Structure formats: C-alpha cells, structure tokens
C-alpha positions in Angstrom: -26.3 -15.1 11.1 -23.6 -16.1 13.5 -24.6 -17.4 16.9 -23.2 -15.8 20.0 -21.0 -18.9 20.5 -19.6 -18.6 16.9 -18.8 -14.9 17.5 -17.0 -15.8 20.7 -15.0 -18.4 18.8 -13.9 -15.8 16.3 -12.7 -13.5 19.1 -10.8 -16.4 20.7 -9.1 -17.2 17.4 -8.0 -13.5 17.1 -6.6 -13.2 20.6 -3.1 -14.7 20.0 -2.7 -12.4 17.0 -3.8 -9.4 18.9 -1.2 -10.2 21.5 1.4 -10.9 18.9 1.0 -7.7 17.0 0.1 -5.4 19.9 2.3 -2.2 19.6 3.6 -3.3 16.2 3.4 -1.3 13.0 1.7 -2.6 9.8 2.1 -0.6 6.5 -0.8 -1.0 4.1 -0.6 0.0 0.4 -4.2 0.9 -0.4 -5.2 0.9 -4.1 -7.0 -0.9 -6.8 -10.7 -1.8 -6.6 -10.8 -1.2 -2.9 -10.4 2.5 -3.5 -13.3 2.7 -6.0 -16.0 0.5 -4.6 -17.8 2.3 -1.7 -18.5 -0.9 0.3 -14.9 -2.0 0.0 -13.7 1.5 1.0 -15.7 1.3 4.2 -14.5 -2.3 4.9 -10.8 -1.3 4.6 -11.2 1.7 6.8 -13.1 -0.3 9.4 -10.3 -2.8 9.4 -7.8 0.0 10.1 -9.8 1.6 12.9 -10.3 -1.8 14.6 -6.6 -2.5 14.3 -5.8 0.8 16.0 -8.2 0.2 18.8 -6.6 -3.2 19.6 -3.2 -1.7 19.8 -1.8 -2.2 16.3 -0.4 0.8 14.4 -1.6 0.9 10.8 0.1 3.2 8.3 -1.6 3.8 5.0 0.1 4.6 1.7 -2.4 5.2 -1.1 -2.2 5.4 -4.9 -4.6 7.1 -7.3 -3.7 6.2 -10.8 -7.2 5.7 -12.3 -8.5 8.9 -10.6 -5.5 10.9 -12.0 -6.1 9.5 -15.5 -9.8 10.4 -15.2 -9.0 14.0 -14.2 -6.4 14.5 -16.9 -9.0 13.3 -19.5 -11.6 15.8 -18.2 -9.0 18.5 -18.5 -8.1 17.5 -22.1 -4.6 16.3 -21.1 -3.6 13.0 -22.8 -1.9 10.4 -20.5 1.3 9.0 -21.9 3.2 6.0 -20.5 6.8 4.8 -21.0 7.6 1.4 -19.5 4.5 1.6 -17.4 5.4 5.0 -16.0 3.2 8.1 -16.5 5.0 10.8 -18.4 4.6 13.7 -15.9 5.2 17.2 -17.2 4.6 20.3 -14.9 0.8 20.6 -15.7 0.4 16.9 -15.2 2.3 17.0 -11.8 -0.1 19.8 -10.7 -3.1 17.5 -11.4 -1.4 14.6 -9.7 -0.9 16.6 -6.5 -4.4 17.9 -6.6 -6.0 14.5 -7.1 -3.8 12.7 -4.5 -4.6 15.5 -2.1 -8.3 15.1 -2.6 -8.1 11.3 -2.2 -6.0 11.6 0.9 -8.6 13.8 2.6 -11.4 11.5 1.6 -9.6 8.6 3.2 -8.9 10.6 6.3 -12.6 11.7 6.5 -13.8 8.1 6.3 -11.5 6.9 9.0 -12.7 9.8 11.2 -16.3 9.0 10.5 -15.8 5.4 11.6 -14.4 6.4 14.9 -10.7 6.5 14.2 -8.4 9.5 14.1 -6.8 9.8 10.6 -4.1 12.4 9.7 -3.3 13.1 6.0 0.3 13.5 5.1 2.1 14.3 1.8 5.6 12.9 1.3 6.6 16.6 1.1 5.6 17.2 4.7 8.7 17.6 6.9 10.7 16.0 4.1 9.0 12.7 4.8 9.9 11.4 1.3 13.1 12.6 -0.4 13.0 11.8 -4.1 15.4 11.5 -7.0 14.4 11.9 -10.6 13.6 8.5 -12.3 14.3 8.0 -16.0 12.4 5.8 -18.3 13.8 2.9 -20.4 16.8 4.0 -22.4 17.4 6.9 -20.0 14.4 8.7 -21.4 13.3 11.9 -19.6 9.7 11.3 -18.4 9.4 14.4 -16.3 8.5 14.6 -12.6 8.5 10.9 -12.0 10.6 10.0 -8.9 12.1 7.2 -7.0 12.6 7.1 -3.2 16.0 8.4 -2.2 15.3 8.5 1.6 12.4 8.2 4.0 12.5 10.4 7.1 10.0 8.6 9.3 10.1 10.9 12.4 6.8 12.7 11.5 5.0 9.4 10.9 6.4 8.0 14.2 5.1 11.1 16.1 1.7 10.8 14.5 1.5 7.1 15.5 2.7 7.8 19.1 -0.1 10.4 19.5 -2.7 7.8 18.6 -3.4 8.8 15.0 -3.5 6.7 11.8 -1.1 8.3 9.2 -2.4 8.4 5.6 0.5 9.1 3.2 0.2 10.2 -0.4 3.2 9.2 -2.6 4.6 12.6 -3.6 8.2 13.3 -2.8 10.5 16.4 -2.6 13.4 16.7 -5.0 16.7 18.5 -4.3 15.3 21.9 -5.2 11.9 21.3 -3.4 10.2 20.2 -6.7 7.4 17.6 -6.5 7.9 14.1 -7.8 5.2 11.5 -8.4 6.4 8.1 -7.0 4.9 4.6 -7.4 2.8 3.9 -4.3 4.0 0.3 -4.0 7.6 1.5 -3.9 6.8 4.2 -1.3 4.9 1.6 0.9 7.9 -0.8 0.8 10.4 2.0 1.7 8.1 3.3 4.4 7.8 -0.2 5.9 11.6 -0.5 6.0 12.1 3.0 7.5 9.5 2.2 10.2 10.8 -1.3 10.7 7.2 -2.5 10.4 6.2 -6.0 11.4 4.1 -6.4 8.2 3.8 -4.9 4.8 0.4 -5.5 3.1 -0.2 -4.7 -0.5 -3.9 -4.7 -1.7 -4.3 -5.7 -5.3 -7.2 -6.8 -7.6 -6.1 -10.4 -7.8 -6.3 -13.4 -5.4 -2.5 -13.3 -4.9 0.1 -15.1 -6.9 -1.3 -18.1 -8.8 0.7 -21.0 -10.0 -1.7 -21.2 -12.9 -3.4 -17.9 -13.8 -6.5 -19.8 -15.1 -6.9 -21.8 -11.9 -8.0 -19.8 -8.8 -7.3 -22.9 -6.7 -3.6 -22.7 -7.5 -2.8 -19.9 -5.1 0.7 -19.9 -3.7 0.1 -19.0 -0.1 3.8 -18.6 0.8 6.8 -17.8 -1.4 10.4 -17.6 -0.3 12.5 -14.8 -1.6 14.9 -17.2 -3.3 12.1 -18.8 -5.2 11.1 -15.6 -6.9 13.6 -15.4 -9.8 12.5 -18.9 -11.0 8.8 -17.9 -10.7 9.5 -14.8 -12.9 11.4 -16.8 -15.4 8.6 -19.4 -15.7 6.0 -16.5 -16.1 4.2 -17.3 -12.9 5.0 -13.8 -11.7 4.7 -11.3 -14.6 3.5 -7.8 -15.6 2.3 -5.5 -12.9 2.9 -8.2 -10.2 6.7 -8.0 -10.7 7.2 -4.5 -9.1 4.9 -5.5 -6.2 7.0 -8.6 -5.5 10.2 -6.6 -5.9 8.8 -4.2 -3.3 8.2 -7.1 -1.0 11.7 -8.4 -1.5 13.3 -5.0 -0.7 11.2 -4.6 2.4 12.2 -8.0 3.7 15.9 -7.3 3.0 15.3 -4.0 4.8 14.2 -5.8 8.0 10.4 -6.1 7.6 9.3 -9.4 9.1 6.6 -10.5 6.6 5.0 -9.1 3.4 1.6 -9.9 2.0 -0.1 -9.5 -1.4 -3.8 -9.6 -0.7 -7.0 -9.4 -2.8 -8.5 -6.0 -1.9 -11.8 -7.1 -3.6 -12.5 -9.4 -0.6 -14.2 -7.4 2.2 -12.1 -7.2 5.4 -9.2 -9.0 3.7 -6.8 -7.2 6.1 -8.5 -8.6 9.2 -8.6 -12.0 7.6 -4.8 -11.9 7.1 -3.9 -10.4 10.4 -6.3 -12.1 12.8 -7.1 -15.6 11.5 -5.1 -18.9 11.5 -5.4 -19.4 7.7 -4.9 -15.9 6.4 -5.5 -15.1 2.7 -3.4 -14.1 -0.4 0.3 -14.7 -0.8 2.9 -14.2 1.9 6.5 -13.4 0.8 9.1 -14.4 3.4 12.8 -14.8 3.8 
C-alpha cells in the first residue's frame, strides 16, 4: 500500500500535466482487450471520468469488431474479409449498427455509473461523420464499408462544452443517407484533426512499437514521422500496426500535437501517459 507521502508525490508529479492539458481535448480510440476485460473496462472509464473532473475533455471513439463477428456467427452469417476489411452487405450492416449501438450504450452507462456524464453518439447524428464508399483491393465492391469524407464536429463540441463525455460509434452517413461501417482508428484520427485535439491516443493489445518483436525491452518510446517509412520497410512496423501508425501520421499532419499508441492491457494506461513524467507506449511526433 502507498503511504500518504507517496500518494502526495504522485499528485505533485501530475500537477504540471493537469495545468498543461486543462481545457484541452484528448481523443481516445477505445478497442481491443480493454473492451472485453471487465476490470480494464472499468479502469479506462475511470481514467476518462478523472480527466473530465480535472478539466481535460476526453472524446471516445470505439470499435467493436470481435463483438460484431460473434453476433454474425450466432445469426448464421459468415464473416468475409478482403484486405482486412469486412465485406458488409445490407444484413451485415444492420448487425453492425445494432452491435455498435449496444456497445455504445454500455460504455455510456459505465461512465455514468462511475460519476461521469457520458453521451452516446453515432456518426450519423447531425451528420457528424460523412462517408464515401470504400473499395477493396483491385477496386472490389465490399458493400457498406466507408471511409471518412468529412467530420462535422459541432455536435461533439457542444456536448463537450456542456460538460459531457462524447462516446462515438464509427458509423457514417453516405450521400443518400445510407449507413457505412468505418474503421474506428481512421475515425478517431479524423475526429482528432477536426477537433484540433491536443492528443490522439490509440489503445491496442501490444506494448507499442517494438524494434524487435521478440524483445519487450526494445520499445520505441518516440518515433518521428519521417522515420516511419524506413521502419515499415524494415518490418519493424507491419500488419495491423501500419493503419494505426498511418492514422497517427494523418492526425499530426492535420494539426494534432501528439499521438500515442498505448497498451490497453495495462490498467490506467491513459493516466500513466497523460499524467506521469515517463509515460508509456510509443509516441509519434512531427
């Protein structure tokens, strides 16, 4: 157990960061193991509520891939993927919206139970996310899979101003009002840019970017944008980490100050990044 003096030391260490980020917006992409494990869920939501109470404005963008796959399986609908993208026909899109809506309200309910004030939003609310159809490799039609065409952040800004924590599901509106399923990392990056957030935090199921994937002590704590092509070429950044890093690059180019890839399996990883001298994970900077 920490002594009273040690607890005081933690608060003193956090003070300059509270001052630095007071009134600033932090966009968090919430997904992976932290959405499945009940203790991690509670830790993440506690972090968000604490941030709001000390004057920081968290905005949550959540995924739901494993839950969507599980529901499709229960309904006897086979999941198909092209270049890592889920082929999304009309029945599948209905399931996607249903599952994301359920997850959204569960997140909001937990925030509220912990003393915060969460508000659930779909990207279709007030045309928050305008989407274009995204094609698979070779221009293959993969259904209602979208990419962000435009973020209209006024609704989120109003929710923040009124003291609430926005929780956004990554469904966008097409030209005819049709729904599109969009990668949550991409939505989080675009949202951070539209809000001119001070930070973008992406929660993952790995420690960050490792120089050697077999050595957890080889974590790259800071990476500059210009170093990334070389890291991809060398295979240091590969697979599912590439779109996350590209999301960070786009956010930085769009005016977001810093971006972070954190291990969501670590309890209170968001607080450790925002309020401590050392931080954790990998930070991508200009």
